[in-house]
C-alpha positions in Angstrom: -101.6 171.0 17.5 -102.9 173.5 15.6 -101.1 175.4 12.8 -100.2 179.3 13.6 -102.8 182.0 12.1 -100.5 183.9 9.8 -100.3 187.4 8.3 -99.9 186.0 4.9 -101.2 182.7 3.7 -100.5 182.5 0.2 -97.8 179.7 -0.3 -95.9 182.0 -2.7 -95.2 184.4 -0.2 -93.5 181.4 1.6 -91.6 180.5 -1.6 -90.5 184.3 -2.1 -89.1 184.4 1.4 -87.3 181.3 1.2 -85.9 182.2 -2.5 -84.5 185.0 -0.9 -82.9 183.5 2.0 -80.2 183.1 -0.9 -79.7 186.5 -2.5 -81.4 189.7 -2.9 -83.6 189.4 -6.3 -85.9 191.1 -8.5 -89.4 189.9 -8.7 -89.3 188.8 -12.4 -85.7 186.9 -11.1 -88.0 185.2 -8.3 -90.4 184.4 -11.0 -88.0 183.0 -13.5 -85.8 180.8 -10.9 -88.8 179.5 -9.5 -89.9 178.5 -12.7 -86.7 177.1 -13.6 -86.7 175.0 -10.6 -90.1 173.6 -11.3 -91.6 174.9 -8.5 -94.6 176.3 -11.0 -95.8 172.6 -10.5 -96.6 172.9 -6.9 -97.1 176.7 -6.5 -99.3 179.0 -8.8 -96.8 181.7 -9.9 -98.0 184.5 -11.3 -95.8 187.2 -12.7 -98.2 189.9 -11.5 -99.4 188.7 -8.8 -96.0 188.0 -7.4 -95.4 191.7 -7.2 -98.5 191.6 -4.8 -97.1 189.1 -3.0 -93.8 191.1 -2.4 -95.4 194.1 -1.8 -97.8 192.2 1.2 -93.8 191.1 2.5 -92.4 194.3 2.6 -95.5 195.7 4.0 -95.2 193.1 6.9 -91.5 193.9 7.3 -90.6 190.2 6.2 -88.7 191.5 2.8 -87.2 195.0 2.4 -85.5 196.7 -0.5 -81.9 195.6 -1.0 -80.9 197.7 -4.0 -81.9 199.8 -6.9 -80.4 199.2 -10.1 -80.1 201.5 -13.2 -78.6 200.5 -16.4 -78.8 203.4 -19.0 -82.0 204.2 -20.1 -83.8 200.8 -18.9 -86.4 201.0 -16.1 -84.9 200.9 -12.6 -84.8 197.2 -10.9 -85.6 197.1 -7.5 -84.2 194.1 -5.9 -85.5 192.7 -2.4 -83.9 191.0 0.4 -85.2 188.9 3.4 -85.2 190.5 6.4 -84.5 189.1 10.2 -88.3 188.8 10.8 -88.7 187.2 7.6 -86.4 184.6 8.1 -87.9 184.1 11.5 -91.4 184.1 9.5 -90.0 181.5 6.7 -88.8 179.1 9.1 -91.9 178.7 11.7 -94.1 178.7 8.6 -92.4 176.3 6.7 -91.7 174.2 10.1 -95.5 174.1 10.7 -96.5 173.1 7.2 -94.3 170.2 7.2 -95.2 169.0 10.7 -98.9 169.4 11.0 -101.6 167.6 9.1 -104.2 169.9 7.6 -107.7 169.2 6.2 -106.9 170.8 2.7 -111.0 169.1 1.4 -109.8 167.8 -2.0 -112.3 168.1 -4.6 -112.2 164.6 -5.7 -113.0 163.7 -2.1 -116.4 165.8 -2.5 -117.5 164.3 -5.4 -116.9 160.5 -4.0 -119.0 161.7 -1.2 -122.1 162.9 -3.5 -121.5 160.1 -6.5 -124.3 157.9 -5.1 -126.7 160.4 -7.4 -124.8 158.7 -10.4 -125.8 154.9 -11.5 -122.8 152.7 -10.7 -122.2 151.8 -14.2 -121.9 155.5 -14.9 -119.6 156.0 -12.1 -117.3 152.9 -13.1 -117.1 154.7 -16.8 -116.4 157.8 -15.6 -113.4 156.4 -13.0 -112.4 154.5 -16.0 -111.5 157.6 -17.4 -110.3 159.2 -14.7 -107.8 156.1 -13.9 -106.4 156.6 -17.7 -105.7 160.1 -17.1 -103.6 159.6 -13.9 -101.8 156.9 -15.5 -100.8 159.2 -18.4 -99.8 161.8 -15.8 -98.2 159.1 -13.7 -95.9 158.3 -16.9 -95.0 162.4 -18.4 -94.1 163.2 -14.4 -92.2 160.1 -13.9 -90.3 160.5 -17.3 -90.0 164.2 -16.7 -88.4 163.3 -13.1 -85.8 160.9 -14.6 -84.2 164.0 -17.0 -84.4 166.4 -14.0 -82.4 164.1 -11.6 -79.5 164.7 -14.2 -79.4 168.3 -14.0 -81.0 169.2 -10.5 -80.2 167.9 -7.0 -82.8 165.5 -5.6 -83.8 168.0 -2.6 -85.2 170.7 -5.0 -87.0 167.7 -6.8 -88.5 166.1 -3.6 -92.3 168.0 -4.2 -92.3 166.4 -7.6 -91.2 162.6 -6.0 -94.1 163.0 -3.6 -96.9 164.3 -6.0 -95.9 161.4 -8.3 -96.3 159.1 -5.1 -99.7 160.5 -4.6 -101.2 160.0 -8.3 -99.7 156.6 -8.1 -101.6 156.0 -5.2 -104.8 157.7 -5.9 -104.6 155.5 -9.1 -104.1 152.3 -7.2 -107.2 153.0 -5.0 -109.2 153.8 -8.2 -108.2 150.7 -9.9 -109.2 148.9 -7.0 -112.4 150.8 -6.3 -113.4 150.6 -9.9 -112.9 146.3 -9.8 -115.2 146.5 -6.9 -118.0 148.1 -8.9 -117.7 146.6 -11.9 -117.4 143.3 -10.3 -120.3 143.8 -8.5 -118.6 143.1 -4.8 -118.7 146.5 -3.8 -121.0 146.5 -0.8 -124.2 148.0 -1.3 -124.1 148.0 -5.1 -127.2 146.3 -5.5 -129.0 148.7 -3.2 -127.2 151.7 -5.4 -127.8 150.1 -8.5 -131.8 149.7 -8.0 -132.1 153.6 -6.1 -130.2 154.5 -9.7 -132.8 152.7 -11.7 -135.9 153.3 -9.8 -135.3 156.2 -7.7 -136.6 154.2 -4.4 -134.0 155.2 -1.3 -133.3 151.8 0.3 -134.9 151.5 3.8 -132.0 150.8 5.7 -130.6 154.4 3.9 -133.7 156.0 5.4 -133.0 155.0 8.8 -129.4 156.1 8.2 -130.6 159.6 7.6 -133.0 159.4 10.6 -130.2 158.5 13.1 -131.5 154.9 13.6 -128.6 153.2 12.3 -125.2 154.2 13.4 -122.3 155.4 10.9 -119.4 152.8 10.7 
């Protein structure tokens, strides 16, 4: 099952529509509410770009002006509300994202796929640094979650739980791989080391590039 191509692809647009199902809001209030609920850890929330997102949502008929407030000499405040089309779009888009896995090409995967150009000892050092940072990040997020649980329902924090789990899972994988490289038990580490030190590509890898050896 493939994801449907949508008129808007910025996840912030989805967040705006979901938030407006609660009540009409001014863009500034939208940004403040998202930040107060900790959504800025999973969404890039920029006050300036938020206005553009709201304008695009209005252009496509997903939100509309609900009220224009005037208070004394203060500038007008335009409140936006979600339309019926916006409710349908938000529901379908969110359902799509939850149900269908999408290949996201994480940059760490790209780095792993190219790390053979570095010496295994250097890779071990760099991954050691990464592991330390992952452990610090996990501890910080875990502590922050414990405090947030005291004031916010778990439903509003579920994406932070997922993020913590993914950080811990990555740390566990890096820890295991690092141990293999350090101990010299990682398959092919001898050839890898030789290539890094001499520049000579092992014959079996030349055969692989030539298509003579099947990839696993």
